[in-house]
C-alpha positions as CSV (number, residue, x, y, z in Angstrom):
1,M,-34.5,11.1,22.8
2,K,-31.1,10.0,23.9
3,I,-30.1,6.6,22.6
4,F,-27.6,4.0,23.7
5,V,-27.5,5.3,27.3
6,Q,-28.4,2.0,29.0
7,I,-25.9,0.1,27.0
8,I,-23.1,2.5,27.8
9,I,-23.3,3.3,31.5
10,A,-20.8,0.5,32.5
11,L,-18.3,1.7,29.9
12,L,-18.1,5.1,31.5
13,F,-15.7,3.6,34.0
14,I,-13.1,3.1,31.3
15,N,-10.5,5.8,31.4
16,I,-8.7,6.4,28.2
17,S,-6.1,9.1,28.5
18,F,-3.5,9.8,25.8
19,S,-1.9,13.2,24.9
20,Q,-2.5,14.3,21.4
21,T,-1.7,17.6,19.7
22,N,-2.9,18.8,16.3
23,Y,-1.0,21.3,14.2
24,Y,-2.0,22.7,10.8
25,V,-0.2,23.5,7.6
26,A,-1.8,25.3,4.6
27,T,-0.4,27.0,1.4
28,T,-2.2,30.1,2.7
29,G,-0.4,30.0,6.1
30,S,2.8,31.5,7.4
31,D,5.6,30.0,9.4
32,A,5.3,33.1,11.7
33,N,1.9,31.8,12.8
34,D,1.3,29.5,15.8
35,G,0.4,26.4,13.8
36,G,-3.2,26.3,15.0
37,Q,-6.2,25.8,12.8
38,L,-6.9,29.5,12.4
39,Q,-3.2,30.3,12.1
40,P,-1.6,27.4,10.1
41,W,2.0,27.2,9.2
42,A,3.1,27.4,5.6
43,T,5.6,24.6,5.3
44,I,5.7,21.0,6.5
45,E,9.4,21.2,7.3
46,H,8.8,24.1,9.7
47,A,6.0,22.2,11.3
48,V,8.2,19.1,11.9
49,N,10.9,21.3,13.5
50,S,8.5,23.4,15.6
51,V,6.0,21.0,17.3
52,S,6.3,20.4,21.0
53,N,6.9,17.2,22.9
54,P,7.9,14.9,19.9
55,A,9.1,12.1,22.1
56,S,6.0,11.9,24.3
57,D,2.9,13.1,22.5
58,I,0.9,11.9,19.5
59,I,1.6,14.6,17.0
60,I,-0.7,15.1,14.0
61,I,0.3,17.6,11.4
62,N,-2.8,18.2,9.2
63,V,-1.7,19.3,5.7
64,A,-4.4,21.1,3.8
65,A,-5.0,20.6,0.1
66,G,-2.4,22.3,-2.1
67,V,0.9,21.8,-3.8
68,Y,3.9,22.1,-1.4
69,D,7.1,22.8,-3.3
70,L,10.1,22.2,-1.1
71,S,12.5,24.2,-3.3
72,N,15.0,21.4,-3.1
73,N,15.0,21.4,0.7
74,Q,14.3,17.9,1.9
75,I,12.0,17.4,5.0
76,D,14.2,15.9,7.7
77,I,12.5,14.0,10.5
78,N,14.9,13.2,13.2
79,R,13.6,14.6,16.5
80,G,12.8,11.3,18.2
81,F,9.1,11.2,17.3
82,T,7.3,8.3,18.9
83,N,4.1,8.9,17.0
84,L,4.1,11.5,14.2
85,I,1.3,11.5,11.7
86,I,1.5,13.8,8.7
87,L,-2.0,13.7,7.3
88,G,-3.0,15.1,3.9
89,T,-6.4,15.4,2.5
90,S,-6.1,12.9,-0.5
91,I,-3.7,11.7,-3.1
92,D,-5.2,14.1,-5.6
93,N,-5.2,17.2,-3.4
94,T,-2.2,17.2,-1.2
95,I,1.0,17.1,-3.3
96,I,4.4,17.3,-1.8
97,Q,7.3,17.7,-4.2
98,S,11.0,18.5,-4.2
99,A,10.6,20.8,-7.2
100,S,8.1,21.5,-9.9
101,D,9.8,19.0,-12.2
102,T,12.5,16.3,-11.8
103,S,14.8,18.2,-14.2
104,L,14.9,21.0,-11.6
105,S,15.2,18.8,-8.6
106,T,18.4,18.3,-6.6
107,S,17.1,16.7,-3.4
108,R,14.8,14.0,-2.1
109,V,11.4,14.8,-0.5
110,F,11.5,13.0,3.0
111,K,14.4,11.7,5.1
112,I,13.3,9.9,8.3
113,Y,16.1,8.6,10.6
114,A,17.4,8.2,14.1
115,G,14.6,5.8,15.4
116,N,11.5,7.9,14.6
117,T,8.0,6.4,14.2
118,V,6.1,8.2,11.4
119,I,2.9,7.8,9.4
120,L,2.5,9.5,6.0
121,K,-1.1,9.4,4.8
122,N,-3.3,10.7,2.1
123,M,-0.8,12.5,-0.2
124,T,1.3,12.3,-3.3
125,I,5.1,12.5,-3.0
126,R,6.9,13.3,-6.2
127,N,9.8,14.9,-8.2
128,G,12.5,14.0,-5.7
129,R,16.1,13.3,-6.7
130,A,18.5,11.3,-4.6
131,N,22.3,11.9,-4.6
132,D,25.2,10.5,-2.6
133,D,24.7,11.1,1.1
134,G,28.5,10.9,1.7
135,D,28.7,7.1,2.0
136,G,29.0,6.5,-1.7
137,I,25.4,5.2,-1.9
138,I,22.3,6.9,-3.2
139,H,19.2,6.4,-1.1
140,G,15.5,7.1,-1.8
141,A,14.6,10.0,-4.0
142,G,11.1,10.1,-2.7
143,I,11.6,8.8,0.8
144,F,14.7,7.6,2.7
145,N,13.8,5.6,5.9
146,L,16.9,4.9,7.9
147,S,16.6,2.8,11.1
148,S,13.1,4.1,11.7
149,N,9.5,2.9,11.6
150,L,7.5,4.3,8.7
151,T,4.0,3.6,7.6
152,I,2.7,4.8,4.2
153,E,-1.0,4.7,3.7
154,N,-3.2,5.9,0.9
155,C,-0.3,7.6,-0.9
156,I,1.2,7.8,-4.4
157,I,5.0,7.9,-4.7
158,T,5.9,8.8,-8.2
159,E,8.3,10.5,-10.7
160,N,11.3,10.4,-8.4
161,V,14.8,9.8,-9.9
162,S,18.2,8.8,-8.7
163,G,21.4,10.7,-9.2
164,S,23.8,9.6,-12.0
165,T,26.7,8.5,-9.8
166,G,27.1,5.8,-7.2
167,K,25.3,2.6,-6.2
168,G,21.7,3.2,-5.3
169,Y,19.2,1.5,-3.0
170,G,15.6,2.4,-3.8
171,V,14.4,5.3,-6.0
172,G,10.8,5.7,-4.8
173,I,11.5,4.5,-1.3
174,S,14.7,3.3,0.4
175,N,14.3,1.4,3.7
176,I,17.6,0.7,5.4
177,R,17.6,-1.3,8.6
178,G,14.1,0.0,9.4
179,T,10.5,-1.1,9.3
180,L,8.4,0.0,6.3
181,I,4.7,-0.7,6.0
182,V,2.9,0.3,2.8
183,S,-0.9,-0.1,2.3
184,N,-3.4,1.1,-0.2
185,S,-0.7,2.9,-2.1
186,T,0.8,3.2,-5.6
187,I,4.6,3.3,-6.2
188,S,5.1,4.1,-9.9
189,H,7.2,5.8,-12.6
190,N,10.3,6.1,-10.4
191,I,13.6,5.8,-12.4
192,G,17.0,4.7,-11.3
193,S,20.2,5.6,-13.1
194,F,21.9,3.0,-15.3
195,S,25.4,1.8,-14.5
196,T,26.8,-1.7,-15.0
197,S,29.4,-1.3,-12.3
198,L,27.4,0.7,-9.8
199,P,23.7,-0.2,-10.4
200,C,20.6,1.1,-8.7
201,Y,18.6,-1.6,-6.9
202,G,14.9,-1.2,-6.6
203,G,13.2,1.4,-8.8
204,G,10.1,1.4,-6.7
205,I,11.3,0.2,-3.3
206,A,14.5,-1.2,-1.9
207,S,14.7,-2.7,1.6
208,V,18.1,-3.5,3.0
209,D,18.4,-5.5,6.2
210,G,15.0,-4.4,7.2
211,S,11.3,-5.3,7.4
212,L,9.0,-4.5,4.4
213,I,5.2,-5.2,4.6
214,I,3.0,-4.3,1.6
215,S,-0.7,-4.8,1.3
216,N,-3.4,-3.7,-1.3
217,S,-0.9,-1.8,-3.3
218,T,0.5,-1.5,-6.8
219,I,4.2,-1.2,-7.8
220,S,4.3,-0.4,-11.5
221,F,6.2,1.3,-14.3
222,N,9.4,1.7,-12.2
223,T,12.8,1.3,-13.8
224,A,16.2,0.3,-12.3
225,P,19.1,-2.0,-13.5
226,G,19.1,-4.1,-10.4
227,G,15.4,-4.7,-9.8
228,G,12.8,-2.6,-11.6
229,G,10.0,-2.9,-9.0
230,I,11.3,-4.1,-5.6
231,A,14.8,-5.1,-4.3
232,I,15.1,-7.1,-1.0
233,I,18.8,-7.2,0.0
234,S,20.7,-8.6,2.9
235,E,24.3,-7.3,3.5
236,E,26.9,-8.3,5.9
237,G,28.1,-6.0,8.7
238,N,25.1,-6.1,11.1
239,S,22.9,-8.7,12.7
240,L,19.5,-7.7,11.2
241,N,17.6,-10.3,9.3
242,S,15.5,-9.3,6.3
243,N,11.7,-9.8,6.2
244,F,9.4,-9.2,3.3
245,E,5.6,-9.8,3.3
246,I,3.3,-8.8,0.5
247,T,-0.4,-9.4,0.3
248,N,-3.2,-8.6,-2.2
249,S,-0.8,-6.5,-4.3
250,T,0.1,-6.1,-8.0
251,I,3.7,-5.9,-9.3
252,S,3.5,-5.1,-13.0
253,E,5.1,-3.2,-15.9
254,N,8.4,-2.7,-14.1
255,R,11.7,-2.8,-16.0
256,G,15.3,-3.6,-15.3
257,Y,17.9,-2.3,-17.7
258,N,19.7,-5.6,-18.0
259,S,18.2,-7.9,-15.3
260,Y,15.6,-8.3,-12.6
261,G,12.5,-6.7,-14.0
262,G,10.0,-7.3,-11.2
263,I,11.4,-8.3,-7.8
264,R,15.0,-9.1,-6.8
265,I,15.8,-10.9,-3.5
266,S,19.6,-11.1,-2.9
267,R,21.9,-12.0,-0.1
268,W,25.5,-10.8,-0.2
269,G,28.7,-11.2,1.8
270,A,31.1,-14.1,2.7
271,S,30.5,-13.6,6.4
272,N,26.7,-13.0,6.1
273,S,24.9,-15.6,8.2
274,K,21.6,-13.7,8.3
275,T,18.3,-15.0,7.0
276,I,15.9,-13.6,4.3
277,T,12.2,-14.5,4.6
278,A,9.9,-13.4,1.8
279,S,6.1,-14.3,1.7
280,F,3.6,-13.7,-1.1
281,N,-0.1,-14.1,-0.5
282,S,-2.7,-13.4,-3.2
283,C,-0.4,-11.4,-5.4
284,T,0.0,-10.9,-9.1
285,V,3.5,-10.5,-10.6
286,F,2.8,-9.9,-14.3
287,Q,4.3,-8.3,-17.4
288,N,7.6,-7.1,-15.9
289,Y,10.6,-6.8,-18.3
290,A,14.3,-7.5,-17.6
291,G,15.4,-5.4,-20.5
292,I,14.3,-2.2,-22.1
293,D,14.3,-3.1,-25.8
294,Q,15.9,-5.5,-28.3
295,Q,19.3,-3.9,-27.7
296,N,19.0,-4.2,-23.9
297,L,17.8,-7.7,-23.2
298,G,18.0,-9.1,-19.7
299,F,17.6,-12.0,-17.3
300,Y,14.8,-12.7,-14.8
301,G,11.7,-10.8,-15.8
302,G,9.5,-11.7,-12.9
303,I,11.2,-12.5,-9.5
304,A,14.7,-13.8,-9.0
305,V,16.2,-15.1,-5.8
306,N,20.0,-15.5,-5.5
307,S,22.9,-15.4,-3.1
308,D,26.6,-14.7,-3.3
309,P,28.2,-16.8,-1.9
310,I,25.8,-19.8,-1.8
311,T,23.8,-20.1,1.4
312,T,20.8,-22.0,2.7
313,E,19.3,-19.1,4.7
314,I,16.7,-17.8,2.2
315,Q,13.1,-18.9,2.5
316,I,10.4,-18.0,0.1
317,N,6.7,-18.7,0.9
318,I,4.1,-18.3,-1.8
319,K,0.4,-19.0,-1.9
320,N,-2.5,-18.1,-4.0
321,S,-0.3,-16.0,-6.3
322,I,0.5,-15.5,-10.0
323,F,4.0,-15.2,-11.5
324,A,3.4,-15.0,-15.3
325,G,3.9,-12.9,-18.4
326,N,7.3,-11.6,-17.4
327,K,9.8,-11.3,-20.3
328,S,13.3,-10.5,-21.4
329,D,12.1,-7.2,-23.0
330,V,8.8,-5.7,-24.1
331,N,8.6,-7.9,-27.2
332,N,10.1,-11.0,-25.6
333,S,12.8,-10.8,-28.3
334,N,15.0,-13.6,-27.0
335,P,13.1,-16.2,-24.9
336,S,16.4,-18.1,-24.4
337,L,17.6,-15.4,-22.0
338,R,16.1,-17.2,-19.0
339,N,13.1,-15.0,-18.9
340,I,11.7,-17.1,-16.1
341,D,8.8,-15.9,-14.0
342,L,10.3,-17.3,-10.8
343,S,14.0,-18.1,-10.7
344,F,15.4,-19.6,-7.5
345,Q,19.1,-20.2,-7.4
346,S,19.9,-23.9,-6.6
347,G,21.0,-24.7,-3.1
348,I,20.4,-21.3,-1.4
349,G,17.3,-22.2,0.6
350,T,13.7,-23.4,0.2
351,I,10.5,-22.4,-1.5
352,N,7.3,-23.3,0.3
353,S,4.1,-23.4,-1.7
354,D,1.2,-23.5,0.7
355,G,-1.7,-23.0,-1.6
356,Y,-2.4,-22.6,-5.3
357,N,0.0,-20.7,-7.6
358,I,0.4,-20.1,-11.3
359,I,4.1,-20.2,-12.3
360,Q,4.6,-19.7,-16.1
361,N,8.0,-20.5,-17.6
362,Y,8.6,-19.6,-21.2
363,D,11.9,-21.4,-21.7
364,G,11.2,-24.6,-19.7
365,E,13.7,-23.9,-17.0
366,A,12.6,-26.3,-14.3
367,I,11.5,-25.3,-10.8
368,S,9.0,-28.1,-10.5
369,G,11.0,-29.7,-7.7
370,Q,10.6,-26.7,-5.6
371,I,7.0,-25.7,-6.4
372,N,3.8,-27.7,-5.7
373,N,0.2,-27.0,-6.4
374,G,1.1,-25.2,-9.6
375,I,-2.0,-24.7,-11.7
376,G,-1.9,-24.1,-15.5
377,I,0.6,-22.1,-17.5
378,D,-1.7,-19.4,-19.1
379,P,-3.1,-16.9,-16.6
380,N,-5.1,-15.1,-19.2
381,L,-4.7,-11.7,-17.5
382,Q,-5.6,-8.2,-18.6
383,S,-2.9,-5.6,-18.6
384,L,-2.7,-3.1,-15.8
385,A,-5.9,-1.1,-15.4
386,D,-7.9,0.9,-12.8
387,N,-10.6,-1.8,-12.4
388,S,-12.5,0.3,-9.9
389,S,-9.6,0.1,-7.4
390,L,-9.4,2.2,-4.3
391,N,-6.8,5.0,-3.8
392,G,-5.6,5.0,-7.4
393,T,-4.1,1.5,-7.3
394,Q,-4.3,-0.7,-10.4
395,T,-4.7,-4.4,-10.9
396,C,-4.3,-7.0,-13.6
397,A,-7.8,-8.5,-14.1
398,A,-8.3,-12.2,-14.5
399,L,-10.3,-12.9,-17.7
400,L,-12.9,-15.4,-18.4
401,G,-11.2,-18.8,-19.0
402,S,-8.2,-18.1,-16.8
403,P,-7.1,-21.0,-14.7
404,A,-6.8,-18.5,-11.8
405,I,-10.6,-18.3,-11.5
406,D,-12.6,-20.2,-8.8
407,V,-9.8,-22.4,-7.7
408,I,-9.3,-21.9,-4.0
409,L,-12.0,-23.3,-1.7
410,V,-14.0,-20.8,0.2
411,G,-11.9,-19.2,2.9
412,G,-9.1,-21.6,2.2
413,N,-5.3,-21.1,2.4
414,G,-5.4,-17.9,4.2
415,A,-6.5,-15.8,1.2
416,P,-7.8,-12.4,2.2
417,L,-11.6,-12.1,2.2
418,L,-11.4,-8.9,0.1
419,D,-9.3,-8.5,-3.0
420,Q,-6.9,-5.6,-3.8
421,R,-9.8,-3.5,-4.9
422,G,-11.8,-4.0,-1.7
423,F,-14.3,-6.4,-3.5
424,Q,-15.4,-9.4,-1.5
425,R,-14.1,-12.7,-2.7
426,D,-17.1,-14.9,-3.3
427,G,-17.6,-18.6,-3.8
428,N,-14.3,-20.4,-4.6
429,F,-11.6,-17.7,-4.4
430,D,-9.4,-16.7,-7.4
431,I,-5.6,-16.8,-7.4
432,G,-3.9,-13.5,-7.5
433,A,-4.8,-9.9,-6.3
434,Y,-8.0,-9.7,-8.4
435,E,-11.2,-11.5,-7.9
436,Y,-12.9,-12.2,-11.2
437,L,-16.6,-11.3,-11.3
438,N,-18.7,-12.2,-14.4
439,L,-21.7,-10.1,-15.3
440,S,-24.2,-12.3,-13.5
441,E,-22.0,-12.2,-10.3
442,I,-21.7,-8.5,-10.5
443,N,-25.4,-7.9,-10.9
444,D,-26.4,-10.4,-8.2
445,K,-23.7,-10.0,-5.6
446,K,-21.9,-6.6,-6.1
447,Q,-24.1,-4.0,-7.6
448,F,-27.3,-5.5,-6.3
449,P,-26.4,-7.3,-3.0
450,G,-29.1,-9.1,-1.1
451,T,-27.7,-8.6,2.5
452,F,-27.8,-5.5,4.6
453,S,-24.5,-5.1,6.6
454,L,-22.5,-2.6,8.6
455,D,-18.9,-3.7,9.0
456,Q,-16.7,-3.1,12.0
457,N,-14.6,0.1,11.5
458,Y,-10.9,-0.4,10.7
459,P,-8.7,0.4,12.4
460,N,-10.3,0.1,15.8
461,P,-9.2,1.6,18.2
462,F,-8.4,4.5,15.9
463,N,-6.6,7.9,15.8
464,P,-7.5,10.2,14.2
465,S,-9.4,8.5,11.4
466,T,-11.0,5.2,10.6
467,K,-12.9,3.6,7.7
468,I,-16.4,2.3,7.7
469,R,-17.8,-0.2,5.1
470,Y,-21.5,-0.9,4.6
471,T,-23.7,-2.6,2.2
472,I,-27.2,-1.6,1.1
473,P,-29.3,-4.5,-0.2
474,T,-31.6,-4.7,-3.2
475,S,-35.1,-3.4,-2.7
476,P,-38.2,-5.4,-3.4
477,L,-39.2,-2.4,-5.5
478,N,-38.5,-2.1,-9.2
479,P,-38.2,-5.8,-9.8
480,S,-35.2,-7.0,-12.0
481,P,-34.4,-10.3,-13.6
482,Y,-32.1,-11.1,-10.6
483,Q,-34.0,-13.4,-8.2
484,G,-37.0,-11.2,-8.4
485,E,-35.2,-8.3,-6.8
486,G,-34.6,-4.8,-8.0
487,Q,-32.0,-2.2,-7.7
488,G,-34.1,0.4,-5.9
489,V,-33.1,3.6,-4.2
490,R,-33.2,4.2,-0.4
491,L,-32.7,7.0,2.0
492,V,-29.5,6.1,3.9
493,T,-28.2,7.7,7.0
494,L,-25.0,7.0,8.9
495,K,-24.5,8.9,12.1
496,V,-22.0,8.9,15.0
497,Y,-23.0,9.2,18.6
498,D,-21.1,9.6,21.9
499,V,-21.8,7.5,25.0
500,L,-24.6,9.8,26.1
501,G,-26.4,9.4,22.9
502,N,-25.6,12.9,21.6
503,E,-25.2,13.0,17.8
504,V,-21.6,14.2,17.0
505,A,-21.5,13.6,13.2
506,T,-23.7,12.9,10.2
507,L,-21.6,11.0,7.7
508,I,-24.4,10.2,5.2
509,N,-27.9,11.5,4.7
510,E,-28.8,10.9,1.1
511,Y,-30.5,8.5,-1.3
512,K,-28.3,5.6,-2.5
513,L,-28.5,2.8,-4.9
514,A,-28.0,-0.8,-3.7
515,G,-24.3,-1.5,-3.4
516,S,-21.2,-1.7,-1.2
517,Y,-19.7,1.6,0.1
518,E,-16.9,2.9,2.2
519,I,-16.5,6.2,4.0
520,E,-13.7,7.6,6.2
521,F,-14.6,9.2,9.6
522,S,-12.1,11.7,11.1
523,A,-12.3,12.7,14.7
524,I,-10.4,15.9,14.1
525,G,-12.8,17.5,11.6
526,G,-12.6,18.2,8.0
527,S,-14.6,17.2,5.0
528,A,-14.3,13.5,5.8
529,S,-15.9,13.8,9.2
530,G,-19.3,15.2,8.3
531,G,-21.7,16.7,10.7
532,N,-20.3,18.8,13.5
533,A,-17.6,16.4,14.5
534,Y,-14.4,18.3,15.4
535,N,-11.6,17.5,17.8
536,L,-13.5,14.8,19.5
537,P,-12.0,13.6,22.8
538,S,-10.9,10.0,23.5
539,G,-13.6,7.6,24.3
540,I,-16.2,5.2,23.0
541,Y,-18.5,6.2,20.2
542,F,-21.3,4.4,18.2
543,Y,-22.0,4.6,14.5
544,R,-25.6,3.8,13.3
545,L,-26.6,2.9,9.8
546,Q,-30.2,3.1,8.7
547,A,-31.6,2.3,5.3
548,G,-35.4,2.3,5.1
549,S,-36.6,0.6,8.2
550,V,-33.5,-1.5,8.7
551,V,-31.0,-0.3,11.4
552,Q,-27.6,-1.5,12.6
553,T,-25.2,-0.1,15.2
554,R,-21.6,-0.8,16.0
555,K,-19.1,0.5,18.6
556,M,-15.7,2.1,18.0
557,I,-13.0,3.5,20.2
558,L,-11.1,6.7,19.7
559,I,-7.7,6.8,21.5
560,K,-5.7,10.0,21.5
């Protein structure tokens, strides 16, 4: 029997019409093919240069699982794309590399410029090498985003290196006068060259006169002399202000050769009147090192904010965040070297602390006049670990006894409801990217939840894929010590229907333990879609979750 029909009739008057074209790339394909699913192209660069209507259509290049070696020919994206999506299968299965090893690499992986709008999703980008582009500056061995709009989602950017000559901006990613959004991604093990006169700024990411937004991501094990993890820089010569927002993210184990281990925020130029605004919400900046070893000590292990010349145009907003455990070198050999976790140059602007923060200073260098609501000095954190994080990201877990635990009132101060791992923050929220759960809490609230729920898909509207979270509660069967409930096993189905009630996909049809889950639904087919969903048209769809006798349904919109 058809379902949902009576609910949907009125919605049929809604007309959603967007032009979308799908192309396909596979290691088994050929660039002599037509780029269709049955005749995929072999290389991403050929696909980018061959697709039709880049300025008017939504272009999706579906990249199958495999290792794509560019043979040191970077992928240039400069055709005026208004909506280009390069979609891999996963961070483990779709690998895009400049060469098989960084020692053999002579070029970066991606260069995006001339005002394009691009999404890179579900892939690993590695083994790029950045050299001078002709302006005396080295940009982005993994990705160079110039005056364009780039979104990176569910990706790993790793093992990229900068060339040995010239000043450098960003090794993993360089964002110059553009907009860069990074979510659910890991930027790690990228290395900038060492030069005291021409340093590399931002081993993981550098953003110069642009906008950088990071969420649910980890920036770790990157190395560069002018900011091991992230560098935010404002230069004179244009009118663009710099904006930096980071939420639910971990910056840890980054190293500067002689200064700025974690994050550097700098404003340069005598005629520079532009502003820098940087905002931290529920972040953990922990165990970054300004120097490499006892012979290479440094200043500012955590985050440093400065300006040359002095200005008042820098504003830093921090809430619900941890800045702690950052040192002059791995062994903290010389604590007198200003190994401060948050260093803010006097007279250059303001720090606004709207919430609860842990700021730990080893050498007593005072910032108390600029920080309020500081809580404790010992965060009691665990070193970087997987901690059941999504998409390969890692976090620094708060441990029992940490002053970060159960501090923020429920829903207070704008802290995200989910932590970096996607776990729900319960009770009084914790400071930082990680929500501590003791054994009792895990058993009662996480592994054995008591409430059945089907969350709204995100994003919605979507194209071409979206995520659906759901929670299967404990069963009255198999009683356990937890409130008389038991873990139990239930048959769970999650299906997608069109507006006429036709089933178009079966995402789940299996027995599951109680717990919280997430699944990705793709309207263009593939292993993530399930059922017979393939190339669905724009429109309204419904997804229906059933566990035992309990049923819940939600609406989602596909826009192509």
